[in-house]
N, C-alpha and C positions, 0 to 999 in steps of 0.2 A: 504494499501500499504506499500510493508516495503522502509524503506534505505538499498541502499549498504552500506558495510562497509567502511570505511574513506582511505582504499587503493584497495577498487574492482574500477579498471576503466572500467566492459564490455563493462556498456553502452553507455560511454562516448564514445570509442574503437570505436563501432562496431558506434553507428554515426559520428565518423570521418571517416570510411572507406565510407561509404556513401558520403563521402564531406561535412557533419554537419559540420564547422566552433565551434559551440560554444562548443560540443562535447568533438571537440578538445582544445579546451582553458581552458576549465575545465581539464585536463589531464595536459594541461600548468602550470596553478595553484598549481595542485597539486603536480607533483612532480616539476617546479623549482629551487626551493632553494636547495635541494637533490640531482636534476641534478652540482650545481653551485658549491654549497659544495664539490663535489667529482672531478671537472674539477680544481676548485683548487689548488686541493695537487698534482697536476698532470702538467699540465699548466710547461711550462718554464719561463713564465712570468705572475707575477699575472693580468694584464694589457688584455692578451691574453682570457682570464678564459669566461667573457661577451660574446668573438664570439666565441665560443667555445658553450655554451648552446645554442644560438639560430644555428649554421650549427646543432647541435641535434634534440633541434625543430623541421631543417630545416625537416632533413634528417628521421624524425622522420612519416611525415605529407606525404614526399616523400613516400617513403615508408612502407606507411601505408596495402598495403596490406600483404608487406612481416613480419611485426615486432611480435613478438612474446610475450602473456602476460602466466606467471611465476604466476601460484595462484590467479589465475586473473588480475591482477597488472605489468604494465607494464615499470614499475621503471625498475625491471631485464635489460630489454633488451637495457631502455637509458639510463643506467650504464653503460652498455658497448660497444655503438656506442659511449658514453663518452671517453671510456678509444681507444676505436681507431680514432678519433676525434685529443685528444689530444698526441698522435703519429706522427698522418701525421702533426699536428700544431708543433710537435718537428724535425720530416724528414725538413719539409719548411724550417724551423728559419736554422736547418746545413747546407743547401744548402746556401740559404742566406752567411751566414758568410763564409761557404768557398771562393762565389762569390766577398766579400769584401772582405775577404784576399787575392786575386789577384789585387787589386785592389792599387794602392801605399797611403802607411801610409800619415794622416792627424795630422797634428798638435793635442796633446792631450792631451783635459782640466780635470779638477779633477771631477770627478761624484759622490755623495755618493749615489748613491744609487745602484753602483759597489761593495761596498761593504757591504751593508744589506745582512745577514745569516736568512735563515730559517727552520736554529736549524736540529740541528745532527738525530734528528727524520726522516725529511724530507730526506733532503743525505741519507737517511742509506734505506730509502726507493729508493732512485730512485736507488741506486747502489745495487737492486733486479734484481734480470732476469724473464724478461715479465711474464712470468707464475705464477710467485714467488708474483709478484705485484698486478697480477690481482688479486687473490683468498684473499693478503693481504686489498689491496680495501675494495671489494666486501661482505667477511665475516666479516672485523675487523673493516673499517673505514666504511662503509655502513650498518654495521648488519644484513645480508642476512644471514640465517642458510646454512650451506655445502651443505645440498640437492639441495636448490633453487640455489649456486651458481652453482653446478656441472652440473644443469636444463639450463640456463641462457651460461656455458661452456661448456654445450655439453661434459659433462666429468663424466666418473664415480664418485659415490659421497666418496668412498675409497681412489682416487686418488687426490680430492681436500681437502682430509684431509689431507693426507699427503703432499703437496706440504705447508696446512697453519701449520704445526707443521715444516717444513723446516724453510718455511719463516718466522716463530717465533727466530728459533736461530739464525740465521744469522741475521736478527736488533737485538736482543739479543746481540750479539756478537760485531756488528757496534757500536749498544750504551751504554758505561760505565756510572756506577753511576756516575767517578767521575766527570762525560761532567756535569749533570746534573744540574740544578740551586738548589742553598739554599733556604726549607721549610723555613717558618717567623719563626719555634720553631729552625733550624739548626743554621739560623743567629744570636739569641736572645743566642745560647749556645756557637757559633762562637766567638761573641760580647763581655761574657763574661770576 
């Protein structure tokens, strides 16, 4: 009996589609960390990441007849679903903030968490148009090939390549080398 490759979800997904929870559990265990890292990059507040991951896998179970495997893996479908779920969370957060803005202001107390910065690269990523952000997160951050991203996003490979190139240029323009932290070698040279 041959053992399927680590990224091969076919047998487990077939079980999940028949309502067998153990197969779905193995898929969850196999992909939970990747989905979590992906979601963490996209949620407006890091505290929302656990909820978003739970929703992703709930949607996978709920829509198990519709989910598509790419080269035997459910991961690309999970990542695209995670992106859509984080967009919904962002819309919900905007609506919530708009509602709160209509309320009379309260006396504000200082919160150190208001001043945390997740860095120029994350800020630049959020500034990209959504189609470019999808391609960057799938190809660069999640390591999918151009072809895999094209399959998941239902786009021609050439479109994915051009969006990826454009997105990389935009990110480079937003993140200047002068704002990057100094390496230990540069700090030593600076201190000398």
